Residue, then its C-alpha position, 0 to 999 in steps of 0.5 A: m054762170k060767170s063770177q060776179a062782183g057785188n056792189p060796193g058797200d055790200d055787207h059781207q057775212k061769214a060763210m055758212a057753218p057746216d050745219s047752219e041755215a044762217h045767211i051766207a056770204p055774198v060775192a066779194s064787193h071791194d075793188h080788187a078786180a085783179r084778184h079772183v079766187i076759186i075755192i073747190g069744195f065747201g066743207l069746213s076747209g072750204r068755208t074757212a077759205v071763203n071767209a078769208v077771201i071775203e074778209h079781204g074783199i076779193s072776188y071769188a067763186v065756189i065749186e061744190t058737188n053736193p046739190d043740196t049745199v049748192m041750193r041752200c047756199t045760192k039762196g043765201g047769196l053765195h056765188i057757188i057753182l054745182g059741178d065737178a072741178r075736174q071738168p074744164g067746163v065747170l072751172k070755166q064757169a068759175d072764171i078759171e082764166r082770170a083766177t089768181d088763186v085756187a084753193v082745192t079743199v076736197p078731202a079725197d087725195g085722188i080728186a084733189l090731185a086731178v083738180v090740181e092737174q086740171v087747174h094747172k092746165l087751164n091756168p098755169s099762172a094761178r097759185i094753187i093751194a091743195r089739201c092732201t092727206f099724206v106727205s106723198g100726196g102733197m109731193e104729187a100735188h107739187r109735181l102736178g102744179a100746186s104752189e102750196v100744200v096743206t098736208a093733214e098728216s103733217v098738221v096732225a103730227n105737229e098737233f100731237g107733238r104739241v099736245i104730248s109735250r104739254a101733257l108731259g109737262e103737266q105730269s112733271e109738275 
């Protein structure tokens, strides 16, 4: 299945919330043919990424391994492909050759790193944004070709610092 652009003027809806059966986002329709984003994984992080892409009116494809999610979201108009993004054929279905950006949102570092490596082999010019759990995984993702990494360990550390600082400030008042 090739990635498709919708018709100009299509109304764009937000991607489905994790446990919602509401309508989901159609393929982006604005004339940004030069941009194509692939989102790997359709959990909360993937849905958030898709919503951002849709808001910018950019062509996209989602790759997801859960057949129930794919079936439900396909009915709602989301351009979503069932498959494992570690497989070149699945990435080709998502138009990896023309991808300008790839968001690897899967929560398992081993899978994310393998996807980063495969994406970089197939399209070394694509900007790859990877999700990793630990700083060490983020360093490996950079080594394998990721341009940017969102590291859960760092996000949690920053949030803990913010929450603790706020709590300590409340106690001293």
